[in-house]
C-alpha positions, -999 to +999 in steps of 0.1 A: -341+416+249-333+452+260-302+448+244-312+435+209-338+462+208-308+485+211-285+467+191-314+470+161-317+505+162-282+511+162-280+489+133-307+510+117-331+476+115-367+496+119-389+469+111-372+440+130-369+467+157-407+477+155-414+438+153-390+431+186-408+462+206-439+450+198-437+418+215-417+431+242-444+453+252-475+426+252-450+399+270-424+412+290-426+399+325-436+423+348-420+406+379-387+429+375-390+464+381-354+472+367-360+455+332-394+469+329-379+502+337-348+496+309-377+480+283-394+517+290-358+535+282-354+517+254-390+519+236-383+558+245-352+561+230-366+538+195-393+563+195-422+536+197-447+557+216-475+532+204-453+503+224-448+523+253-485+529+255-493+493+251-468+481+281-480+512+301-514+495+293-505+465+315-501+487+346-462+478+355-471+502+383-493+480+402-475+447+393-438+460+405-428+440+435-416+461+461-387+442+481-359+458+462-361+492+469-334+500+442-352+484+412-385+503+425-367+537+424-354+526+387-388+521+374-399+552+388-375+575+370-383+557+339-426+563+341-417+601+350-393+601+320-421+586+296-448+610+311-469+581+329-479+606+355-509+586+365-484+553+369-458+572+381-482+584+413-498+546+416-458+529+421-452+560+440-479+555+467-473+516+469-436+522+475-443+546+502-466+521+521-448+489+518-412+492+509-391+480+536-372+502+561-343+483+570-316+496+543-309+534+552-291+538+516-323+528+494-348+548+511-324+577+508-327+565+470-365+567+472-367+596+492-347+614+465-369+601+436-403+610+450-388+645+454-376+645+418-408+633+412-427+660+430-448+629+448-447+651+481-477+635+495-461+599+485-425+617+509-450+623+535-463+590+537-433+574+538-417+595+565-447+588+586-435+551+585-406+562+610-375+553+590-353+573+612-364+547+639-362+514+617-325+521+602-297+501+613-267+522+626-244+493+615-234+510+583-220+546+588-223+559+550-260+546+546-271+567+583-255+596+562-268+594+527-302+587+550-293+618+566-289+639+537-317+626+524-341+637+552-327+675+550-334+676+514-373+666+520-373+688+547-377+666+571-363+678+605-384+657+630-370+627+609-336+641+610-336+649+649-353+611+658-323+593+638-297+618+657-311+609+687-303+574+681-267+587+687-249+573+656-219+589+671-218+562+695-220+533+669-194+541+645-161+519+648-127+538+653-115+507+639-122+524+602-109+561+595-133+571+571-166+564+583-152+587+613-149+617+586-180+608+565-197+608+595-181+637+610-195+654+577-226+642+578-229+654+613-214+686+599-243+692+571-272+682+594-260+712+621-256+683+647-232+701+672-238+681+700-235+647+682-204+660+668-188+666+700-198+633+710-184+614+684-151+641+689-154+629+727-146+593+719-111+606+708-110+597+672-075+610+664-057+586+692-078+554+677-083+557+640-054+534+618-031+551+596-022+526+574-041+546+546-030+583+541-059+592+521-089+589+546-064+604+573-063+635+555-101+633+551-105+629+589-078+658+593-100+678+571-134+671+591-117+677+623-102+712+612-143+721+600-156+711+633-127+734+650-114+702+670-076+720+675-067+696+698-078+662+677-063+682+649-028+684+665-036+649+681-037+633+647-011+653+628+016+642+655+008+603+652+003+606+613+040+624+612+055+596+634+037+564+620+019+574+587+031+549+556+052+568+532+037+549+497+017+579+488+042+607+482+008+634+476-004+626+506+027+630+523+029+664+509-001+672+522+005+664+555+040+683+553+022+710+546-005+707+570+018+702+602+033+734+589+001+752+588-009+738+625+028+751+635+040+718+644+073+727+630+089+691+655+064+672+638+076+690+600+110+678+610+099+646+620+078+633+591+099+652+567+135+630+579+111+598+576+102+606+542+139+617+535+153+584+545+126+560+532+103+570+503+110+548+476+134+558+447+124+538+423+092+562+415+110+597+408+080+614+409+078+604+448+108+618+448+102+648+431+073+660+448+093+653+479+117+676+469+092+706+461+074+699+496+106+699+515+121+734+496+090+750+509+090+736+541+127+752+545+139+712+555+173+722+541+191+693+560+160+667+548+168+677+512+207+670+515+192+634+531+170+628+503+199+636+477+225+617+495+202+583+484+209+595+451+178+598+432+195+605+401+211+573+399+178+553+401+152+568+382+140+548+351+148+562+317+121+545+299+090+554+322+068+582+312+062+614+335+092+607+354+126+622+342+113+654+333+098+658+371+130+648+386+148+669+363+126+700+368+129+695+405+166+686+413+173+719+390+149+740+414+166+724+447+200+737+430+214+699+428+239+703+404+255+676+412+223+652+412+213+670+376+244+662+359+244+626+371+208+627+354+218+640+323+250+616+322+225+588+322+215+601+287+174+602+294+171+619+257+182+587+241+162+564+265+129+584+271+099+565+252+084+584+224+046+570+224+034+601+239+043+636+225+030+653+256+054+636+281+084+640+252+075+680+250+075+685+291+110+664+289+121+688+261+113+713+284+128+702+316+165+693+291+162+732+280+160+745+314+184+727+324+211+737+297+211+705+286+211+718+248+226+685+230+203+662+248+175+685+237+188+682+201+189+646+202+154+638+220+140+668+192+158+641+165+146+612+178+110+621+179+110+640+148+120+608+129+096+585+150+066+601+155+036+584+141+022+602+111-011+583+122-017+605+149-021+640+141-022+652+181+010+637+187+019+656+153+005+687+168+022+682+202+056+675+185+053+705+165+043+730+193+072+715+217+097+719+185+090+755+179+093+765+220+125+749+219+138+764+189+145+732+173+143+744+135+164+720+120+147+688+136+111+710+126+120+707+089+131+669+095+095+664+107+080+683+075+101+665+055+082+637+063+052+655+052+025+651+077+000+673+064-006+647+033-007+620+056-023+625+087-055+610+087-088+630+087-111+609+109-111+631+139-117+668+127-112+682+163-077+672+159-070+682+126-082+717+139-053+716+165-028+705+134-038+733+117-033+759+144+001+747+151+011+747+119+001+782+115+019+789+143+050+779+130+046+800+100+044+770+079+014+789+053+019+763+029+016+729+047-013+744+067-028+752+032-023+713+021-044+699+051-071+728+049-077+712+013-077+675+026-098+682+055-125+705+039-131+679+012-129+649+033-134+653+069-159+632+083-190+655+094-207+629+119-198+648+149-215+683+145-189+698+177-161+684+163-174+699+126-179+730+145-141+733+154-126+726+120-150+750+104-136+776+132-101+766+129-104+766+089-122+805+093-094+818+117-065+804+098-079+827+069-084+797+046-115+808+032-117+787-001-114+756+023-141+770+046-163+776+018-157+739+010-164+724+042-197+743+046-207+734+011-208+696+024-228+704+055-264+707+046-262+673+030-250+661+062-280+674+080-258+699+096-281+732+081-282+746+110-240+747+118-243+762+076-261+789+080-243+801+113-212+809+088-206+842+083-229+854+052-250+823+052-277+835+070-288+865+051-276+847+018-296+815+024-328+835+044-354+819+019-335+778+021-311+764-004-320+744-038-309+710-044-278+723-068-262+745-036-276+779-046-296+800-024-335+797-030-355+829-042-378+848-021-409+835-013-439+839+009-463+817+027-491+830+007-469+811-022-476+780-004-516+778-011 
C-alpha cells in the first residue's frame, strides 16, 4: 500500500493518491508498527494532513504490539515527525514499561529514540526496569551498543551494573573484531578495571590472524589502551603469520612495526611479503614497493623486483599499470620500468575511464615514454565517447597537461561542443571550464549557447553550477539566456541571485519577462 502511494505521488496522480490515502488511513491494520510508521511517513510526503489525522484518530500508539522493539522505535519516530506528541508519549510510556529486555541492541535503540523524543520520564521508567541486569553477554557488539546508549542517557548507575557483570570475561578470544570492539566500548565508558581484566586474558596471543583488517583494529585499540606489551606481542605474531592477501593492511602493519621499533619484525614481514605477495594484482606490488622503500628495506625491494612484476601485470585492467609504473620509477627500477614499457601499455589500456587514461598519460610522461604518451593520447582522442561530457572534460585536461596539441586538435575535430548531451548541467559546466582553460573560446561559446538554451532545469544545484560556469567564463549573453529561463521553471530565487536581478526585479516580474512596476501594499487594497 505504501509503495503504491509512493508511485501515485511520483506519477502526479493526485486524485487516485487521495483516494488510496483515505482508504489506507481508515482501514490499514494497526498490528504492524513498522507498516503504520511507513504509512504515516508516506501520508506526510503526500501532503495529506486530513488522512494523517484520520489514521492518528485510530490511536495506533495504543494498539501497536510491543514484541518487536525495532518496529516500535520506527513508529515512535514517525509519530514524532508527524507532530503527534500525545501519541508519541503514550507509545513511549507503553514501550518503556513492557518491551522485552533480552535484546541489548534494541534496548539501546529504544533509549536513543526516547532521548531524541525528549521523553525523559519514559527513559527513567525503562532504566528502572534494570536492562543492564537482563542483557545477555554473548553478543559483544550488542553489549557495547547498550553501553554507549546508557552513557548517552547519562545512566552511570546502569553502566556500572552492566560492567559489574564482567563482559570482559565473556568475550570469546577466537574472533578478533569483537575483542577490539569491546576494548573500544570499555575505553569510551572509562572502564579501566574491565579493560585491564580483558588484557589479562592475553588477547594478543589468542586472536586469529586470518583477517588482517580486524587485527589492525585490535592493534589500534591496544595502543589506545596503553598496552605496549600486548601491542608488541600482536605485532610480532602478525609479522610472522598474517596473510598477505590485503596489500593495504600489510603496508599498515609494516608502518606499525617500524613505529614500534621492531626492526627485526619489519624485516621478517617485508621478506615474507616480497616473496609471496601475488603479482597478478599490480596494485599490491606497487603499494608494497612504496612501503618497502619507506621502510628502507632495499634487500626486500630487490627480491620483489627479481620476481619480475612488470612481466605479470595485466595491461587491460583499469587503475593498474599507472600505479605500478609510478612505483617502479620512484624505486629507481629502470630495468623493470623499461620492461613494462616494452609491453606497450599505451596500446592496450582500456579507454572506458578517462580518469584512468589521464593517470596513465601522466605516468608515461614522467617515465620519459613520449612515444607511448603520444600513442595513448591519440587513441583516447579518437575513441572517447562524445555522449559523456565528463570523459571529454577529463581527457581535455589530461591532453593539455601532457602538451598533446596534435591530439587535442584531433579531439576538437570531432566537435564535442556540438555533440555532447546536455542532460547533466553539472558535467556540462565542468566541460565549459576545461574548454576555457585550454583557450578554446570559440568551442566554449558554442557549448555555452547550446547549454543556455536547452539544458534541463530540474536540478537547482546543477543549474546554479552551470550559471556560475557561464558567468566565470564571461559568457554574458548565454548567462542572460539561461537565467531568463529560470522563473518559468520555478527557480525565481536563483533568478534574483544573479548579479543585477535583485535590484531590477525587486517588485517582481511580469509574464512577458520584464520587471514589474513599483507598487506598495496600499495598491493591493
